[in-house]
LUMZAKOL-7837 format. One record per residue (C-alpha): x, y, z. Coordinates in nm, 2 decimals, always signed. Example, Ala and Ser with C-alpha at 12.3 -4.5 7.8 and 13.67 -1.06 7.14 Angstrom:
// residues 2
SITE      xx      yy      zz
SITE   +1.23   -0.45   +0.78
SITE   +1.37   -0.11   +0.71
END
This chain:
// residues 531
SITE      xx      yy      zz
SITE   -3.36   +4.10   +2.99
SITE   -3.10   +3.82   +2.94
SITE   -2.89   +4.03   +2.72
SITE   -2.89   +4.30   +2.97
SITE   -2.79   +4.08   +3.24
SITE   -2.50   +3.94   +3.03
SITE   -2.38   +4.30   +2.94
SITE   -2.40   +4.41   +3.31
SITE   -2.28   +4.09   +3.48
SITE   -1.98   +4.02   +3.27
SITE   -1.65   +4.21   +3.26
SITE   -1.56   +4.26   +2.90
SITE   -1.21   +4.29   +2.78
SITE   -1.10   +4.64   +2.69
SITE   -1.06   +4.72   +2.33
SITE   -0.69   +4.80   +2.31
SITE   -0.53   +4.97   +2.01
SITE   -0.16   +4.97   +1.96
SITE   -0.10   +5.34   +1.93
SITE   +0.27   +5.43   +1.89
SITE   +0.44   +5.72   +2.05
SITE   +0.70   +5.83   +1.79
SITE   +1.01   +6.02   +1.88
SITE   +1.38   +6.03   +1.81
SITE   +1.63   +5.86   +2.03
SITE   +1.89   +6.12   +2.05
SITE   +2.26   +6.07   +2.10
SITE   +2.38   +6.43   +2.16
SITE   +2.30   +6.68   +1.90
SITE   +2.42   +6.49   +1.59
SITE   +2.29   +6.12   +1.60
SITE   +1.91   +6.06   +1.61
SITE   +1.73   +5.73   +1.56
SITE   +1.35   +5.73   +1.48
SITE   +1.17   +5.51   +1.73
SITE   +0.82   +5.39   +1.81
SITE   +0.72   +5.32   +2.16
SITE   +0.42   +5.10   +2.27
SITE   +0.26   +5.05   +2.60
SITE   +0.31   +4.69   +2.70
SITE   +0.18   +4.67   +3.06
SITE   +0.01   +4.92   +3.29
SITE   -0.21   +4.90   +3.61
SITE   -0.57   +4.93   +3.49
SITE   -0.79   +5.18   +3.67
SITE   -1.16   +5.16   +3.63
SITE   -1.30   +5.48   +3.49
SITE   -1.57   +5.53   +3.73
SITE   -1.79   +5.83   +3.63
SITE   -1.97   +5.85   +3.96
SITE   -2.22   +6.12   +3.98
SITE   -2.45   +6.25   +4.25
SITE   -2.81   +6.13   +4.23
SITE   -3.14   +6.23   +4.40
SITE   -3.22   +5.94   +4.62
SITE   -3.60   +5.97   +4.57
SITE   -3.57   +6.01   +4.20
SITE   -3.23   +5.90   +4.04
SITE   -3.34   +6.02   +3.70
SITE   -3.34   +6.39   +3.81
SITE   -3.02   +6.57   +3.72
SITE   -2.84   +6.71   +4.03
SITE   -2.59   +6.99   +3.99
SITE   -2.30   +7.02   +4.23
SITE   -2.19   +7.37   +4.33
SITE   -1.91   +7.47   +4.55
SITE   -1.91   +7.79   +4.77
SITE   -1.60   +7.96   +4.91
SITE   -1.64   +8.13   +5.25
SITE   -1.42   +8.39   +5.41
SITE   -1.42   +8.44   +5.78
SITE   -1.39   +8.82   +5.86
SITE   -1.52   +9.07   +6.11
SITE   -1.77   +9.35   +6.05
SITE   -1.51   +9.60   +5.92
SITE   -1.39   +9.36   +5.66
SITE   -1.75   +9.28   +5.56
SITE   -1.83   +9.65   +5.51
SITE   -1.50   +9.70   +5.31
SITE   -1.57   +9.42   +5.08
SITE   -1.93   +9.52   +5.02
SITE   -1.83   +9.87   +4.93
SITE   -1.57   +9.74   +4.68
SITE   -1.83   +9.52   +4.52
SITE   -1.64   +9.20   +4.59
SITE   -1.93   +9.06   +4.78
SITE   -2.29   +9.15   +4.78
SITE   -2.45   +9.32   +5.08
SITE   -2.70   +9.03   +5.09
SITE   -2.42   +8.75   +5.09
SITE   -2.52   +8.45   +5.27
SITE   -2.32   +8.40   +5.59
SITE   -2.23   +8.04   +5.62
SITE   -2.02   +7.90   +5.92
SITE   -2.00   +8.26   +6.05
SITE   -1.82   +8.36   +5.72
SITE   -1.89   +8.55   +5.40
SITE   -1.92   +8.39   +5.06
SITE   -1.66   +8.51   +4.81
SITE   -1.68   +8.48   +4.44
SITE   -1.42   +8.22   +4.29
SITE   -1.29   +8.49   +4.06
SITE   -1.13   +8.66   +4.36
SITE   -0.95   +8.34   +4.47
SITE   -0.60   +8.22   +4.39
SITE   -0.42   +7.91   +4.47
SITE   -0.17   +7.93   +4.75
SITE   +0.13   +7.71   +4.85
SITE   +0.19   +7.67   +5.23
SITE   +0.56   +7.71   +5.31
SITE   +0.60   +7.64   +5.68
SITE   +0.37   +7.87   +5.87
SITE   +0.34   +8.11   +5.57
SITE   +0.10   +8.10   +5.28
SITE   +0.23   +8.21   +4.95
SITE   -0.04   +8.30   +4.70
SITE   +0.03   +8.22   +4.33
SITE   -0.20   +8.34   +4.05
SITE   -0.25   +8.15   +3.72
SITE   +0.04   +8.33   +3.55
SITE   +0.28   +8.24   +3.83
SITE   +0.15   +7.88   +3.81
SITE   +0.22   +7.87   +3.45
SITE   +0.57   +8.00   +3.50
SITE   +0.63   +7.76   +3.78
SITE   +0.55   +7.47   +3.57
SITE   +0.83   +7.27   +3.40
SITE   +0.82   +7.34   +3.03
SITE   +1.03   +7.12   +2.80
SITE   +1.11   +7.24   +2.45
SITE   +0.96   +6.93   +2.30
SITE   +0.89   +6.56   +2.37
SITE   +1.22   +6.37   +2.38
SITE   +1.41   +6.05   +2.46
SITE   +1.77   +6.17   +2.51
SITE   +2.04   +5.93   +2.59
SITE   +2.23   +6.01   +2.91
SITE   +2.47   +5.73   +2.90
SITE   +2.54   +5.35   +2.94
SITE   +2.59   +5.14   +3.24
SITE   +2.61   +4.78   +3.35
SITE   +2.29   +4.57   +3.37
SITE   +2.40   +4.44   +3.71
SITE   +2.39   +4.79   +3.86
SITE   +2.02   +4.81   +3.79
SITE   +1.83   +4.65   +4.08
SITE   +1.47   +4.53   +4.06
SITE   +1.36   +4.78   +4.34
SITE   +1.48   +5.06   +4.11
SITE   +1.18   +5.01   +3.87
SITE   +0.93   +5.29   +3.93
SITE   +0.64   +5.44   +3.74
SITE   +0.30   +5.27   +3.66
SITE   +0.38   +5.08   +3.33
SITE   +0.62   +4.92   +3.09
SITE   +0.68   +5.02   +2.73
SITE   +0.84   +4.84   +2.44
SITE   +1.07   +5.05   +2.20
SITE   +1.11   +4.95   +1.84
SITE   +1.28   +5.12   +1.55
SITE   +1.05   +5.32   +1.32
SITE   +0.93   +5.07   +1.07
SITE   +0.90   +5.34   +0.79
SITE   +1.29   +5.39   +0.80
SITE   +1.49   +5.09   +0.70
SITE   +1.81   +5.26   +0.82
SITE   +1.66   +5.34   +1.16
SITE   +1.56   +4.97   +1.21
SITE   +1.90   +4.85   +1.11
SITE   +2.08   +5.10   +1.35
SITE   +1.84   +5.02   +1.63
SITE   +1.89   +4.65   +1.59
SITE   +2.26   +4.69   +1.60
SITE   +2.22   +4.89   +1.92
SITE   +2.01   +4.63   +2.08
SITE   +2.25   +4.33   +2.00
SITE   +2.54   +4.54   +2.12
SITE   +2.38   +4.63   +2.45
SITE   +2.28   +4.26   +2.50
SITE   +2.62   +4.13   +2.42
SITE   +2.80   +4.36   +2.65
SITE   +2.54   +4.35   +2.93
SITE   +2.48   +4.72   +2.91
SITE   +2.16   +4.92   +2.96
SITE   +2.08   +5.29   +2.84
SITE   +1.99   +5.56   +3.08
SITE   +1.76   +5.82   +2.90
SITE   +1.57   +6.13   +2.97
SITE   +1.19   +6.10   +2.88
SITE   +0.94   +6.37   +2.82
SITE   +0.60   +6.26   +2.69
SITE   +0.51   +6.61   +2.56
SITE   +0.59   +6.97   +2.60
SITE   +0.37   +7.01   +2.90
SITE   +0.48   +6.69   +3.09
SITE   +0.74   +6.67   +3.36
SITE   +1.08   +6.51   +3.28
SITE   +1.15   +6.17   +3.39
SITE   +1.45   +5.94   +3.39
SITE   +1.43   +5.58   +3.26
SITE   +1.63   +5.29   +3.14
SITE   +1.62   +5.09   +2.81
SITE   +1.68   +4.72   +2.86
SITE   +1.76   +4.51   +2.56
SITE   +1.51   +4.22   +2.49
SITE   +1.58   +3.96   +2.22
SITE   +1.30   +3.72   +2.12
SITE   +1.26   +3.48   +1.83
SITE   +1.00   +3.69   +1.66
SITE   +1.10   +4.04   +1.75
SITE   +1.37   +4.24   +1.93
SITE   +1.33   +4.56   +2.12
SITE   +1.42   +4.78   +2.42
SITE   +1.21   +4.76   +2.74
SITE   +1.16   +5.10   +2.88
SITE   +1.11   +5.14   +3.26
SITE   +1.09   +5.46   +3.47
SITE   +1.36   +5.51   +3.73
SITE   +1.31   +5.70   +4.05
SITE   +1.46   +6.04   +4.14
SITE   +1.63   +6.11   +4.47
SITE   +1.31   +6.25   +4.62
SITE   +1.13   +5.92   +4.53
SITE   +1.36   +5.70   +4.74
SITE   +1.27   +5.59   +5.09
SITE   +1.57   +5.48   +5.30
SITE   +1.48   +5.20   +5.53
SITE   +1.73   +5.11   +5.80
SITE   +1.69   +4.75   +5.93
SITE   +1.92   +4.56   +6.16
SITE   +2.08   +4.25   +6.03
SITE   +1.92   +3.92   +6.12
SITE   +2.26   +3.79   +6.22
SITE   +2.28   +4.03   +6.52
SITE   +2.00   +3.85   +6.70
SITE   +2.09   +3.51   +6.85
SITE   +1.74   +3.39   +6.84
SITE   +1.73   +3.44   +6.46
SITE   +2.01   +3.21   +6.37
SITE   +1.88   +2.95   +6.13
SITE   +1.98   +2.58   +6.16
SITE   +2.06   +2.34   +5.88
SITE   +1.73   +2.16   +5.96
SITE   +1.54   +2.48   +5.92
SITE   +1.71   +2.55   +5.58
SITE   +1.63   +2.20   +5.46
SITE   +1.27   +2.23   +5.56
SITE   +1.23   +2.57   +5.36
SITE   +1.40   +2.40   +5.05
SITE   +1.15   +2.11   +5.07
SITE   +0.86   +2.36   +5.08
SITE   +0.98   +2.54   +4.78
SITE   +1.02   +2.21   +4.59
SITE   +0.68   +2.10   +4.70
SITE   +0.51   +2.40   +4.58
SITE   +0.69   +2.45   +4.25
SITE   +0.44   +2.52   +3.99
SITE   +0.65   +2.41   +3.71
SITE   +0.59   +2.05   +3.83
SITE   +0.23   +2.09   +3.74
SITE   +0.29   +2.22   +3.40
SITE   +0.37   +1.88   +3.24
SITE   +0.05   +1.73   +3.37
SITE   -0.16   +2.02   +3.29
SITE   +0.00   +2.07   +2.94
SITE   -0.24   +1.82   +2.80
SITE   -0.55   +2.02   +2.90
SITE   -0.39   +2.34   +2.77
SITE   -0.38   +2.51   +3.11
SITE   -0.01   +2.51   +3.17
SITE   +0.14   +2.70   +3.46
SITE   -0.04   +2.99   +3.64
SITE   -0.09   +3.26   +3.37
SITE   -0.17   +3.60   +3.51
SITE   -0.27   +3.74   +3.17
SITE   -0.58   +3.51   +3.17
SITE   -0.69   +3.58   +3.52
SITE   -0.95   +3.84   +3.57
SITE   -0.96   +4.09   +3.85
SITE   -1.22   +3.98   +4.11
SITE   -1.28   +4.33   +4.23
SITE   -1.42   +4.44   +3.89
SITE   -1.61   +4.12   +3.85
SITE   -1.78   +4.18   +4.18
SITE   -1.83   +4.54   +4.12
SITE   -2.02   +4.48   +3.79
SITE   -2.22   +4.20   +3.96
SITE   -2.33   +4.43   +4.24
SITE   -2.42   +4.70   +3.98
SITE   -2.64   +4.44   +3.81
SITE   -2.80   +4.32   +4.12
SITE   -2.88   +4.69   +4.23
SITE   -3.02   +4.77   +3.90
SITE   -3.27   +4.49   +3.92
SITE   -3.33   +4.49   +4.31
SITE   -3.31   +4.84   +4.42
SITE   -3.41   +4.77   +4.77
SITE   -3.25   +4.43   +4.84
SITE   -2.92   +4.38   +5.03
SITE   -2.62   +4.33   +4.81
SITE   -2.51   +3.97   +4.78
SITE   -2.18   +3.83   +4.92
SITE   -1.87   +3.76   +4.72
SITE   -1.91   +3.44   +4.52
SITE   -1.64   +3.18   +4.57
SITE   -1.60   +3.12   +4.19
SITE   -1.46   +3.49   +4.16
SITE   -1.18   +3.40   +4.38
SITE   -1.11   +3.06   +4.22
SITE   -0.83   +3.18   +3.99
SITE   -0.65   +3.36   +4.28
SITE   -0.65   +3.07   +4.52
SITE   -0.37   +2.81   +4.55
SITE   -0.40   +2.49   +4.34
SITE   -0.56   +2.20   +4.53
SITE   -0.31   +1.95   +4.38
SITE   -0.02   +2.17   +4.49
SITE   -0.15   +2.19   +4.85
SITE   -0.19   +1.81   +4.86
SITE   +0.16   +1.75   +4.73
SITE   +0.30   +2.00   +5.00
SITE   +0.14   +1.85   +5.32
SITE   +0.45   +1.68   +5.42
SITE   +0.65   +2.00   +5.37
SITE   +0.40   +2.19   +5.58
SITE   +0.43   +1.95   +5.87
SITE   +0.82   +1.98   +5.85
SITE   +0.78   +2.35   +5.86
SITE   +0.57   +2.33   +6.18
SITE   +0.81   +2.10   +6.34
SITE   +1.12   +2.32   +6.28
SITE   +0.96   +2.66   +6.32
SITE   +0.75   +2.64   +6.65
SITE   +0.53   +2.94   +6.70
SITE   +0.49   +3.04   +7.05
SITE   +0.21   +3.27   +7.18
SITE   +0.36   +3.57   +7.37
SITE   +0.13   +3.75   +7.60
SITE   +0.23   +4.11   +7.69
SITE   +0.19   +4.19   +8.06
SITE   -0.08   +4.45   +8.09
SITE   -0.13   +4.71   +8.37
SITE   +0.12   +4.83   +8.62
SITE   +0.40   +4.61   +8.75
SITE   +0.46   +4.56   +9.12
SITE   +0.79   +4.64   +9.29
SITE   +0.86   +4.27   +9.33
SITE   +0.83   +4.21   +8.96
SITE   +1.05   +4.51   +8.87
SITE   +1.33   +4.42   +9.11
SITE   +1.31   +4.03   +9.10
SITE   +1.63   +4.01   +8.91
SITE   +1.82   +4.26   +9.11
SITE   +2.06   +4.00   +9.24
SITE   +2.15   +3.89   +8.89
SITE   +2.19   +4.24   +8.77
SITE   +2.43   +4.32   +9.06
SITE   +2.64   +4.00   +8.99
SITE   +2.67   +4.12   +8.62
SITE   +2.84   +4.45   +8.72
SITE   +3.19   +4.49   +8.84
SITE   +3.26   +4.49   +9.22
SITE   +3.33   +4.86   +9.23
SITE   +2.99   +4.96   +9.09
SITE   +2.79   +4.69   +9.27
SITE   +2.65   +4.93   +9.53
SITE   +2.46   +5.26   +9.51
SITE   +2.74   +5.42   +9.70
SITE   +2.99   +5.32   +9.44
SITE   +2.77   +5.44   +9.16
SITE   +2.73   +5.78   +9.34
SITE   +3.11   +5.81   +9.35
SITE   +3.13   +5.76   +8.98
SITE   +2.89   +6.05   +8.92
SITE   +3.12   +6.35   +8.96
SITE   +3.06   +6.70   +8.85
SITE   +3.34   +6.77   +8.59
SITE   +3.26   +7.14   +8.53
SITE   +3.18   +7.42   +8.77
SITE   +2.86   +7.60   +8.66
SITE   +2.70   +7.93   +8.75
SITE   +2.38   +7.78   +8.92
SITE   +2.57   +7.63   +9.23
SITE   +2.93   +7.69   +9.18
SITE   +3.03   +7.64   +9.54
SITE   +2.86   +7.30   +9.56
SITE   +3.02   +7.20   +9.24
SITE   +3.38   +7.31   +9.36
SITE   +3.33   +7.13   +9.68
SITE   +3.23   +6.80   +9.51
SITE   +3.53   +6.83   +9.27
SITE   +3.79   +6.91   +9.54
SITE   +3.67   +6.60   +9.74
SITE   +3.74   +6.37   +9.43
SITE   +4.09   +6.52   +9.34
SITE   +4.36   +6.25   +9.41
SITE   +4.13   +5.95   +9.36
SITE   +4.27   +5.90   +9.00
SITE   +4.61   +5.90   +8.84
SITE   +4.59   +6.26   +8.73
SITE   +4.82   +6.50   +8.92
SITE   +4.64   +6.69   +9.20
SITE   +4.81   +7.02   +9.10
SITE   +4.70   +6.98   +8.74
SITE   +4.35   +6.88   +8.83
SITE   +4.31   +7.15   +9.09
SITE   +4.44   +7.42   +8.86
SITE   +4.19   +7.33   +8.59
SITE   +3.90   +7.38   +8.82
SITE   +4.04   +7.68   +8.99
SITE   +4.05   +7.84   +8.66
SITE   +3.69   +7.75   +8.61
SITE   +3.61   +7.90   +8.94
SITE   +3.80   +8.22   +8.86
SITE   +3.60   +8.25   +8.53
SITE   +3.27   +8.20   +8.73
SITE   +3.37   +8.47   +8.97
SITE   +3.46   +8.72   +8.71
SITE   +3.13   +8.63   +8.52
SITE   +2.93   +8.70   +8.83
SITE   +3.09   +9.04   +8.87
SITE   +3.11   +9.15   +8.50
SITE   +2.76   +9.04   +8.41
SITE   +2.60   +9.16   +8.74
SITE   +2.34   +9.43   +8.73
SITE   +2.47   +9.66   +9.00
SITE   +2.56   +9.43   +9.29
SITE   +2.31   +9.16   +9.25
SITE   +2.57   +8.87   +9.22
SITE   +2.84   +9.02   +9.45
SITE   +2.76   +8.82   +9.74
SITE   +2.77   +8.50   +9.53
SITE   +3.11   +8.60   +9.39
SITE   +3.25   +8.67   +9.74
SITE   +3.12   +8.33   +9.86
SITE   +3.30   +8.15   +9.58
SITE   +3.63   +8.34   +9.69
SITE   +3.57   +8.24  +10.05
SITE   +3.55   +7.87   +9.94
SITE   +3.84   +7.88   +9.69
SITE   +4.10   +8.04   +9.93
SITE   +4.12   +7.78  +10.20
SITE   +4.14   +7.50   +9.92
SITE   +4.44   +7.67   +9.77
SITE   +4.61   +7.70  +10.11
SITE   +4.54   +7.32  +10.19
SITE   +4.67   +7.20   +9.86
SITE   +4.99   +7.44   +9.88
SITE   +4.89   +7.62   +9.57
SITE   +4.88   +7.98   +9.68
SITE   +4.97   +8.13   +9.35
SITE   +4.65   +8.01   +9.19
SITE   +4.44   +8.23   +9.43
SITE   +4.69   +8.52   +9.43
SITE   +4.67   +8.53   +9.05
SITE   +4.29   +8.57   +9.06
SITE   +4.32   +8.87   +9.29
SITE   +4.59   +9.03   +9.08
SITE   +4.38   +8.98   +8.76
SITE   +4.06   +9.10   +8.94
SITE   +4.24   +9.41   +9.05
SITE   +4.36   +9.51   +8.70
SITE   +4.03   +9.42   +8.53
SITE   +3.77   +9.55   +8.78
SITE   +3.91   +9.87   +8.90
SITE   +3.92  +10.04   +8.57
SITE   +3.57   +9.91   +8.48
SITE   +3.23   +9.96   +8.61
SITE   +3.27   +9.69   +8.88
SITE   +3.50   +9.90   +9.09
SITE   +3.26   +9.84   +9.39
SITE   +3.33   +9.48   +9.39
SITE   +3.71   +9.55   +9.43
SITE   +3.63   +9.78   +9.72
SITE   +3.44   +9.48   +9.88
SITE   +3.74   +9.26   +9.84
SITE   +3.97   +9.54   +9.98
SITE   +3.75   +9.56  +10.28
SITE   +3.77   +9.19  +10.34
SITE   +4.15   +9.16  +10.28
SITE   +4.18   +9.00  +10.62
SITE   +3.97   +8.70  +10.52
SITE   +3.99   +8.71  +10.14
SITE   +4.32   +8.87  +10.09
SITE   +4.64   +8.74   +9.93
SITE   +4.79   +8.42  +10.07
SITE   +5.11   +8.51  +10.24
SITE   +5.41   +8.32  +10.35
SITE   +5.27   +8.31  +10.71
SITE   +4.96   +8.10  +10.59
SITE   +5.14   +7.89  +10.33
SITE   +5.52   +7.82  +10.30
SITE   +5.48   +7.78   +9.92
SITE   +5.38   +8.14   +9.88
SITE   +5.62   +8.41   +9.76
SITE   +5.41   +8.70   +9.91
SITE   +5.53   +8.87  +10.22
SITE   +5.32   +9.09  +10.45
SITE   +5.48   +9.40  +10.31
SITE   +5.38   +9.30   +9.96
SITE   +5.02   +9.27  +10.07
SITE   +5.03   +9.61  +10.22
SITE   +5.17   +9.77   +9.90
SITE   +4.93   +9.57   +9.69
SITE   +4.63   +9.72   +9.85
SITE   +4.77  +10.07   +9.89
SITE   +4.88  +10.10   +9.52
SITE   +4.62  +10.26   +9.30
SITE   +4.56  +10.12   +8.96
SITE   +4.60  +10.33   +8.65
SITE   +4.64  +10.27   +8.27
SITE   +5.01  +10.30   +8.29
SITE   +5.03  +10.04   +8.58
SITE   +4.82   +9.79   +8.38
SITE   +5.04   +9.84   +8.08
SITE   +5.36   +9.81   +8.27
SITE   +5.23   +9.53   +8.49
SITE   +5.43   +9.21   +8.43
SITE   +5.25   +8.94   +8.24
SITE   +5.08   +8.70   +8.47
SITE   +5.18   +8.34   +8.45
SITE   +4.95   +8.15   +8.20
SITE   +4.81   +7.80   +8.26
SITE   +5.11   +7.61   +8.10
SITE   +5.36   +7.79   +8.31
SITE   +5.17   +7.72   +8.63
SITE   +5.14   +7.35   +8.54
SITE   +5.52   +7.34   +8.48
SITE   +5.59   +7.49   +8.82
SITE   +5.36   +7.24   +8.98
SITE   +5.55   +6.95   +8.82
END
């Protein structure tokens, strides 16, 4: 019984054999150096062969089976049973039908689609290298390799093949050359033919008893996670004082483990050696297994303090750092911040309203001034009349010329009117377009810009009469007294006489007239005339 307790309660060291991975370090297609790679450090994972056991009798073998169920209606069930895919007496589980695993294939979900792949497709989709390899991609400076670049789950040591003296000599020269020039080697690594390719780096390592390259896996682009963090210097509260820096320096000096090495060297302990510290998780796991094997119905014991002894800070180190701890508490004062829960009242929301108003300029200190700043700068099709009225009321309040400003928005108004007519189904938007014309005309008369409105009518006549929107032009023609051309009698800046108005509405439009019609003044010409 005592022997059994020792075997179950103690974590035994693994029996590790140094098995080399032999390959050639390839430089292109000409130069090859035989090497041997050994695993130096790797995260150990307990090989837990967990099995299902019958609770009442754990010595009875339990077989685990998996059933695949397809949800289908009655027609699908009849079709599958006729084809022999499922039996007529298939058990319905979760309102579905059990399907044999031989009729199933793996599928890849691509967005909302499911792409099935059979075993032949899976084999073709897998990356297949020609052979295991360790190919040199190039050299780069050691300073370019950052510590957070190290990926993978282990570290390997690479030596020259001891069976080849020439290989060891060439490999040694490569190590010394990289070390003296502070260079590292970027390589492509494939463990075997079926493994996926990886990129890694060979770092030279020179010791008194041996010399080698340290091989570490590097990440691909998909492995990198970009983390954007603001600089601490941007926050005023995070500025560190000289006293705080001095307190941190004293804390580091007080907890320096090398100071204990001289006193502990006599006992042979030295500094903290992680290679001698056992994993408390594995220790506690085997201890619990031992207890459960002997006491099947008792409650598992708590974790013993001695299991955590090696991963606790040294008592002498903590005693030596007491003054440093007090200095840190003095310079870095922690304050408890309580978040206000629940809804805030109006008094809490607007308690600093006076301070906020003082921080704004005088022109924006009132809600009226804020409303004046919010001006519609584009005429839309939802409510063009309201947009145009707001814009025309703001013209002249800035340094921009009134003519230039008004012309831009009149062009927008014209485009909105034509859009209403051209995109209208029958005469749905005709009333809205006429309303826009009724608002635009008096503004052009008031601002002494009759050519802007007259240009819209000329263009509307040429574009609409020959199209499907002839009815809209007839409506404008019937309302020529209120929506007609702006004449000299209404605005002195106009060049249209009453006789020109009569000829304008009486003249019929044809293709020849449109072609021979003189080109309407464009936007740049009108702006030049306004200046």
